[in-house]
Residue, then its C-alpha position, 0 to 999 in steps of 0.5 A: m413111230d415103230k410097231d413096238h413104240k405103238r404098243l408100249l403107247r397103248q399098254l400106258l394108256g390101258i394102264n392109266a385107264t385101269i388107274a382113272a376107272c378104280p376111284i371111280v368104281l368105288g366112287e359108285s360102289k354106295a349106289c350099286s350096291e343098295l341094289f345089287p349087294i354082292l356086286g356092291g361087295f365086290m366093287l368095294l374090295v377090287p378097286l384099291p388093290l387093282f390101284v396099287l398093282s396098277f401103279g406098279a405095272l406102270m412103273w414097270t412099264v415107263r422103265h421098261g419104255v425108257v430102256f428099250y424103247r428110248m423114251t425119254k425120261m421126261e416123257a416117262w415122267w409125264w406119264l408117271s404123273g400126267p394122266y391120273s391128275v387130269a383123270l381123277p379132277l374130271a371124273i368126280m367133276v363129271l360124275q359128281l363125286q364131291q360127296s364121296i371125296t371125304h370118305v372113300l376116295a380119299p387115298f386116291l385123292v392123295v395120290a392125285f394132289l403128289t401127282a398134280l404137284s409133280c406134273a406142275a414140277w414137269a410142266f415147269v422143268t419142260l418149259y425151262q428146257v425149251v427156253a433155256s436150251r437151244s437144242a430142245d424144241l417144242t414137239v407136237g407130243r410136248k404141245v399136247m403134254l403141256g395142254l394137259v397140263l394146264f387142262a388139270a390145273l384148270l380142273w383143279l382150280a374149279l374143284l378146289g373152287g367155291q364149289g369144288l371139293w370142299a363146298r357141301 
């Protein structure tokens, strides 16, 4: 792996971390606004525009990776859907943000559902390629990506289950 490819992966990880941080900051803004009103107001105004800008930056970076760094389109598809479909349900469960779902985190949850569906479709296509094609093999990177998709599926099942999003 050359230096430019490592830099591209660091950029993708950083952008995905920013995307994942936006709903967390917004979910925690209510508790912060009671103690620090100015900081709480800032936390309410910044995450949504930053989320939109970060998704735009992610799309641009992935396209740049495909065009200039020979990233496969399947890998690009995963970078667009995989990390967020893992990060949001994990953050909701770890930080116990279930009470914020209906109001504050609703736009983020819609995007997370769409990315989770895209991630599931990516997993089926990848597995089909490995089974049907004699030239495609299951590399370490694909194994990690498929493992994260499975982890995301388990997180979504736990959230949507008995003590998840809809149980209060």
